[in-house]
Kinemage of the C-alpha trace (Angstrom):
@kinemage 1
@onewidth
@group {chain A} dominant
@subgroup {mainchain}
@vectorlist {calphas} color= white
{ca met a 1} P 88.073 102.198 75.828
{ca ala a 2} L 91.705 101.437 75.271
{ca gly a 3} L 94.338 99.027 76.404
{ca arg a 4} L 92.058 96.089 77.179
{ca lys a 5} L 93.722 92.908 78.361
{ca lys a 6} L 92.325 89.471 78.880
{ca asp a 7} L 90.615 89.329 82.261
{ca ser a 8} L 92.064 86.616 84.421
{ca gln a 9} L 88.927 86.594 86.595
{ca ser a 10} L 91.012 86.956 89.732
{ca ser a 11} L 89.332 88.999 92.417
{ca thr a 12} L 90.686 91.805 94.539
{ca pro a 13} L 90.948 91.404 98.318
{ca ser a 14} L 87.909 93.662 98.711
{ca gln a 15} L 85.652 91.808 96.299
{ca leu a 16} L 83.255 89.222 97.743
{ca phe a 17} L 81.511 88.235 94.512
{ca asn a 18} L 82.788 87.635 90.995
{ca phe a 19} L 80.376 89.575 88.816
{ca thr a 20} L 79.836 88.922 85.125
{ca arg a 21} L 82.999 89.724 83.200
{ca asp a 22} L 83.210 93.342 81.982
{ca ser a 23} L 79.774 94.210 83.374
{ca tyr a 24} L 79.241 97.518 85.166
{ca leu a 25} L 79.327 95.773 88.553
{ca glu a 26} L 82.578 93.973 87.699
{ca arg a 27} L 84.317 96.992 86.169
{ca thr a 28} L 83.523 99.332 89.046
{ca thr a 29} L 84.982 96.995 91.689
{ca arg a 30} L 88.416 97.295 90.101
{ca pro a 31} L 90.973 99.351 92.063
{ca val a 32} L 91.765 101.383 88.944
{ca tyr a 33} L 88.144 102.509 88.916
{ca ala a 34} L 88.469 103.537 92.560
{ca ile a 35} L 91.478 105.682 91.608
{ca ala a 36} L 89.744 107.362 88.674
{ca phe a 37} L 86.527 107.879 90.642
{ca leu a 38} L 88.140 109.236 93.821
{ca val a 39} L 90.857 111.508 92.393
{ca pro a 40} L 88.373 114.421 91.984
{ca phe a 41} L 87.262 113.879 95.604
{ca ile a 42} L 90.889 113.918 96.785
{ca val a 43} L 91.622 117.113 94.836
{ca phe a 44} L 88.443 118.726 96.200
{ca tyr a 45} L 89.421 117.845 99.775
{ca glu a 46} L 92.987 119.106 99.410
{ca leu a 47} L 92.040 122.354 97.692
{ca gly a 48} L 89.112 122.900 100.038
{ca thr a 49} L 91.312 122.442 103.097
{ca leu a 50} L 93.838 124.946 101.734
{ca leu a 51} L 91.439 127.570 100.388
{ca ile a 52} L 88.496 127.741 102.777
{ca asn a 53} L 89.292 130.540 105.253
{ca thr a 54} L 86.852 130.045 108.114
{ca asp a 55} L 87.077 129.544 111.842
{ca val a 56} L 86.829 125.819 111.183
{ca leu a 57} L 89.553 125.574 108.565
{ca ser a 58} L 92.005 128.373 109.229
{ca lys a 59} L 95.732 128.969 109.676
{ca ser a 60} L 96.247 125.708 111.553
{ca gln a 61} L 94.568 123.483 109.015
{ca val a 62} L 91.957 121.124 110.415
{ca arg a 63} L 92.390 117.627 109.057
{ca val a 64} L 90.431 114.399 109.278
{ca val a 65} L 92.005 112.266 112.021
{ca ala a 66} L 92.477 109.293 109.676
{ca phe a 67} L 94.444 111.628 107.390
{ca val a 68} L 96.695 112.649 110.298
{ca trp a 69} L 97.210 108.991 111.247
{ca leu a 70} L 98.709 108.419 107.800
{ca gln a 71} L 100.940 111.462 108.276
{ca asn a 72} L 102.149 110.222 111.665
{ca phe a 73} L 102.813 106.745 110.286
{ca leu a 74} L 104.890 108.180 107.449
{ca gln a 75} L 106.844 110.278 109.941
{ca tyr a 76} L 107.441 107.159 112.042
{ca leu a 77} L 108.962 105.552 108.941
{ca gly a 78} L 111.391 108.468 108.709
{ca thr a 79} L 109.586 110.713 106.227
{ca ser a 80} L 110.176 114.444 106.650
{ca asp a 81} L 107.366 116.640 107.972
{ca lys a 82} L 106.888 118.371 104.631
{ca ile a 83} L 106.635 115.132 102.653
{ca ala a 84} L 104.388 113.539 105.292
{ca trp a 85} L 102.050 116.528 105.011
{ca leu a 86} L 101.686 116.032 101.254
{ca ala a 87} L 101.912 112.242 101.016
{ca pro a 88} L 98.550 110.794 102.259
{ca pro a 89} L 96.771 111.362 98.914
{ca val a 90} L 99.696 109.615 97.205
{ca val a 91} L 99.418 106.730 99.691
{ca val a 92} L 95.785 106.195 98.685
{ca val a 93} L 96.713 106.001 95.008
{ca val a 94} L 99.760 103.791 95.620
{ca ile a 95} L 97.769 101.264 97.689
{ca leu a 96} L 95.068 101.083 95.033
{ca leu a 97} L 97.692 100.722 92.283
{ca gly a 98} L 99.200 97.808 94.205
{ca leu a 99} L 95.780 96.152 94.489
{ca gln a 100} L 95.164 96.736 90.794
{ca ile a 101} L 98.447 95.065 89.874
{ca ala a 102} L 97.742 92.147 92.213
{ca ser a 103} L 94.233 91.684 90.808
{ca arg a 104} L 95.502 91.302 87.210
{ca lys a 105} L 92.349 92.985 86.015
{ca pro a 106} L 92.152 95.309 82.973
{ca trp a 107} L 93.446 98.844 83.385
{ca tyr a 108} L 91.018 100.748 81.186
{ca phe a 109} L 88.428 103.145 82.599
{ca cys a 110} L 85.152 104.028 80.869
{ca leu a 111} L 84.228 107.667 81.412
{ca arg a 112} L 80.569 106.800 80.885
{ca asp a 113} L 80.675 104.799 84.138
{ca tyr a 114} L 81.528 107.843 86.253
{ca gly a 115} L 77.995 109.257 86.324
{ca pro a 116} L 76.316 105.941 87.247
{ca met a 117} L 78.916 105.416 89.985
{ca ala a 118} L 78.083 108.801 91.509
{ca val a 119} L 74.348 108.076 91.315
{ca glu a 120} L 74.895 104.648 92.878
{ca cys a 121} L 76.816 106.210 95.777
{ca ile a 122} L 74.025 108.711 96.387
{ca leu a 123} L 71.375 105.978 96.354
{ca leu a 124} L 73.450 103.793 98.674
{ca ala a 125} L 73.721 106.722 101.101
{ca val a 126} L 69.920 106.901 101.467
{ca pro a 127} L 69.627 103.813 103.742
{ca leu a 128} L 72.073 105.456 106.151
{ca ile a 129} L 69.883 108.561 106.289
{ca val a 130} L 66.915 106.344 107.173
{ca leu a 131} L 69.040 104.402 109.677
{ca ser a 132} L 70.136 107.595 111.422
{ca leu a 133} L 66.502 108.604 111.872
{ca phe a 134} L 65.621 105.149 113.204
{ca phe a 135} L 68.390 105.155 115.806
{ca asn a 136} L 67.370 108.605 116.966
{ca ser a 137} L 63.624 108.015 117.103
{ca pro a 138} L 62.470 109.622 120.366
{ca ser a 139} L 61.259 107.122 122.905
{ca val a 140} L 58.064 107.637 124.851
{ca gly a 141} L 58.611 110.045 127.719
{ca ser a 142} L 62.081 111.061 126.610
{ca pro a 143} L 62.919 114.762 126.850
{ca pro a 144} L 62.877 116.736 123.600
{ca ser a 145} L 66.193 117.412 121.942
{ca ser a 146} L 67.315 120.635 120.317
{ca gln a 147} L 69.352 118.677 117.758
{ca ser a 148} L 68.039 117.003 114.644
{ca ala a 149} L 68.252 113.237 114.207
{ca leu a 150} L 70.835 113.608 111.472
{ca glu a 151} L 72.895 116.056 113.521
{ca arg a 152} L 72.980 113.758 116.535
{ca cys a 153} L 73.453 110.407 114.818
{ca arg a 154} L 75.334 110.997 111.599
{ca pro a 155} L 78.911 109.608 111.524
{ca arg a 156} L 80.555 112.879 112.504
{ca thr a 157} L 83.966 113.665 111.121
{ca cys a 158} L 86.703 113.637 113.742
{ca leu a 159} L 89.205 116.402 113.092
{ca val a 160} L 92.538 117.540 114.445
{ca ala a 161} L 94.139 120.948 113.996
{ca ala a 162} L 97.739 120.773 112.799
{ca gln a 163} L 100.253 123.360 111.644
{ca ser a 164} L 100.790 123.237 107.897
{ca gln a 165} L 104.571 123.206 108.334
{ca gly a 166} L 104.539 119.923 110.251
{ca ala a 167} L 101.911 117.280 110.496
{ca gly a 168} L 103.354 116.076 113.777
{ca arg a 169} L 102.410 119.177 115.773
{ca glu a 170} L 98.737 118.690 116.522
{ca glu a 171} L 97.199 121.509 118.531
{ca ala a 172} L 93.622 120.496 119.243
{ca val a 173} L 91.068 117.815 118.657
{ca ser a 174} L 87.660 118.839 117.391
{ca asp a 175} L 84.596 117.605 115.533
{ca ser a 176} L 83.154 119.121 112.388
{ca ser a 177} L 79.633 118.889 113.798
{ca ala a 178} L 80.313 119.687 117.422
{ca asp a 179} L 78.055 122.088 119.255
{ca ala a 180} L 80.032 125.222 118.447
{ca pro a 181} L 78.396 128.555 117.643
{ca ser a 182} L 76.961 128.563 114.140
{ca ala a 183} L 79.240 131.451 113.204
{ca gln a 184} L 82.190 129.114 113.697
{ca arg a 185} L 80.810 126.458 111.398
{ca ser a 186} L 80.859 126.626 107.647
{ca leu a 187} L 78.663 124.511 105.413
{ca met a 188} L 81.437 124.288 102.854
{ca ala a 189} L 84.002 123.384 105.521
{ca asn a 190} L 81.794 120.522 106.721
{ca val a 191} L 81.330 119.336 103.144
{ca val a 192} L 85.099 119.381 102.610
{ca thr a 193} L 85.808 117.410 105.776
{ca gly a 194} L 82.985 114.990 104.948
{ca val a 195} L 84.656 114.215 101.630
{ca gly a 196} L 87.976 113.698 103.418
{ca ala a 197} L 86.312 111.337 105.898
{ca gly a 198} L 84.837 109.316 103.068
{ca ile a 199} L 88.274 108.694 101.587
{ca tyr a 200} L 90.582 108.380 104.576
{ca glu a 201} L 88.279 106.731 107.129
{ca glu a 202} L 87.337 104.090 104.576
{ca leu a 203} L 91.011 103.599 103.748
{ca val a 204} L 91.920 103.045 107.422
{ca phe a 205} L 88.854 101.238 108.788
{ca arg a 206} L 87.866 99.173 105.764
{ca leu a 207} L 90.695 98.682 103.287
{ca ile a 208} L 93.557 98.480 105.811
{ca leu a 209} L 91.924 97.386 109.066
{ca ile a 210} L 89.640 94.668 107.679
{ca cys a 211} L 92.487 93.142 105.671
{ca ala a 212} L 94.745 93.237 108.755
{ca leu a 213} L 92.051 91.672 110.940
{ca met a 214} L 91.489 88.922 108.374
{ca val a 215} L 95.201 88.084 108.505
{ca leu a 216} L 95.065 88.054 112.320
{ca phe a 217} L 91.898 85.990 112.717
{ca gln a 218} L 92.267 83.610 109.791
{ca asp a 219} L 95.989 83.167 109.173
{ca ile a 220} L 97.426 83.663 112.656
{ca leu a 221} L 94.653 82.508 115.008
{ca gly a 222} L 93.315 79.864 112.623
{ca ile a 223} L 89.677 80.948 112.782
{ca gly a 224} L 87.459 79.720 109.938
{ca his a 225} L 87.006 82.000 106.932
{ca arg a 226} L 83.332 82.819 107.534
{ca asn a 227} L 83.816 83.490 111.260
{ca ala a 228} L 86.934 85.534 110.506
{ca ile a 229} L 84.938 87.728 108.132
{ca met a 230} L 82.183 88.272 110.705
{ca leu a 231} L 84.684 89.136 113.431
{ca ala a 232} L 86.647 91.473 111.162
{ca val a 233} L 83.467 93.307 110.173
{ca leu a 234} L 82.206 93.669 113.749
{ca val a 235} L 85.559 94.693 115.240
{ca ser a 236} L 86.264 97.220 112.489
{ca ala a 237} L 82.742 98.667 112.838
{ca ala a 238} L 83.059 98.991 116.621
{ca leu a 239} L 86.465 100.686 116.332
{ca phe a 240} L 85.117 102.978 113.616
{ca ser a 241} L 82.314 104.020 115.952
{ca ala a 242} L 84.535 104.352 119.024
{ca his a 243} L 87.034 106.611 117.255
{ca his a 244} L 84.308 109.256 116.921
{ca his a 245} L 84.253 109.534 120.707
{ca ile a 246} L 87.845 108.877 121.795
{ca ile a 247} L 90.794 109.211 119.421
{ca phe a 248} L 94.526 108.671 119.670
{ca val a 249} L 96.718 111.178 117.827
{ca asn a 250} L 100.450 111.811 118.182
{ca gly a 251} L 100.710 109.762 121.354
{ca arg a 252} L 97.803 111.491 123.080
{ca leu a 253} L 94.208 110.483 123.740
{ca gly a 254} L 91.571 113.032 122.839
{ca arg a 255} L 87.826 113.203 123.367
{ca thr a 256} L 85.484 114.457 120.676
{ca val a 257} L 81.731 114.075 121.298
{ca pro a 258} L 80.112 112.722 124.485
{ca phe a 259} L 79.279 109.010 124.392
{ca thr a 260} L 75.640 108.001 123.936
{ca trp a 261} L 74.370 104.545 123.033
{ca pro a 262} L 72.190 105.723 120.106
{ca glu a 263} L 75.147 107.489 118.470
{ca phe a 264} L 77.525 104.609 119.142
{ca gly a 265} L 74.947 102.098 117.892
{ca phe a 266} L 74.283 104.037 114.721
{ca arg a 267} L 77.946 104.454 113.848
{ca thr a 268} L 78.581 100.767 114.549
{ca ala a 269} L 75.690 99.847 112.252
{ca ala a 270} L 77.062 102.309 109.683
{ca gly a 271} L 80.467 100.624 110.004
{ca val a 272} L 78.901 97.221 109.315
{ca tyr a 273} L 77.045 98.710 106.338
{ca phe a 274} L 80.247 100.183 104.899
{ca ala a 275} L 82.106 96.897 105.505
{ca val a 276} L 79.480 94.859 103.647
{ca leu a 277} L 79.439 97.442 100.874
{ca phe a 278} L 83.242 97.299 100.706
{ca ala a 279} L 83.152 93.513 100.375
{ca ile a 280} L 80.574 93.615 97.576
{ca arg a 281} L 81.297 96.824 95.648
{ca gly a 282} L 84.927 97.601 96.435
{ca phe a 283} L 86.709 100.640 97.826
{ca gly a 284} L 85.679 103.290 95.297
{ca ile a 285} L 81.919 102.917 95.735
{ca thr a 286} L 82.259 102.569 99.528
{ca ala a 287} L 84.353 105.720 99.935
{ca gly a 288} L 82.053 107.592 97.570
{ca thr a 289} L 78.978 106.474 99.517
{ca his a 290} L 80.544 107.608 102.800
{ca ala a 291} L 81.461 110.982 101.304
{ca phe a 292} L 78.022 111.538 99.751
{ca tyr a 293} L 76.299 110.524 102.990
{ca asp a 294} L 78.256 113.140 104.952
{ca ile a 295} L 77.510 115.726 102.268
{ca ile a 296} L 73.775 114.946 102.195
{ca ala a 297} L 73.494 114.915 106.005
{ca thr a 298} L 75.376 118.219 106.240
{ca val a 299} L 73.209 119.897 103.609
{ca ile a 300} L 69.958 118.618 105.161
{ca asn a 301} L 70.980 119.855 108.610
{ca ala a 302} L 72.039 123.252 107.273
{ca thr a 303} L 68.856 123.608 105.212
{ca phe a 304} L 66.177 122.386 107.620
{ca phe a 305} L 67.544 122.287 111.170
{ca glu a 306} L 70.191 124.987 111.661
{ca his a 307} L 69.044 128.536 112.221
């Protein structure tokens, strides 16, 4: 460890509890830890999107919708198409750097914490696997389904196909786990997009949206802190769930998967789970948990349910 500074004990906007100084739980809530932990995920997503040559990720690269939202926002600010196409990973790092500076917490990163963080994310993904099975438990007298519980109720990754020369020219809206022929789906492509969803959906729906809703409810509308937190969590979770069914990209509404209450209920519950996790463990662990959940669900479906 190098470059330690005296910890001012100030908390980041995403931290609900002040853990014991310099403990594993305190260190891993720091934004600098989120950067160090997620950079390999970001690199994997970017390289995977560029290199995987399948019907899912092909000439018109298929991107996570939350990723494209960042591109469109940067273009709205006047950024060129080429820069907007490359900038979203930089935006993630810049936002986390800003939070790290604001938190006044130490900047060092212990490499020995990386393994436990990955294990923690995997363990925290397990309750979502169980939850997906619970929400899809067949009721008495209901017709049998050809899809597995995980396939029907996992938080599917909403995707949009965009030309690599310009992020503003979206061609189609799709879903990485839609009912397309198996020949058109790639296990590795779904893993790649699952990792992208873990980073960019958590950035939009937790780090950005919850903070914005807290400003709206608490500072503008004058709602009490506890009620503002509850409302922010519920609204962000509902919007997170809804965006898997109807999305808005480049000024157009698009439909992904058909609406069903079990799927909407599960994704809303998953949104609440991620929000609570974000408040307690910070952005890095939350994004990692989301990514590992999508990876685990994809692998289980491919191994046991897809033929």
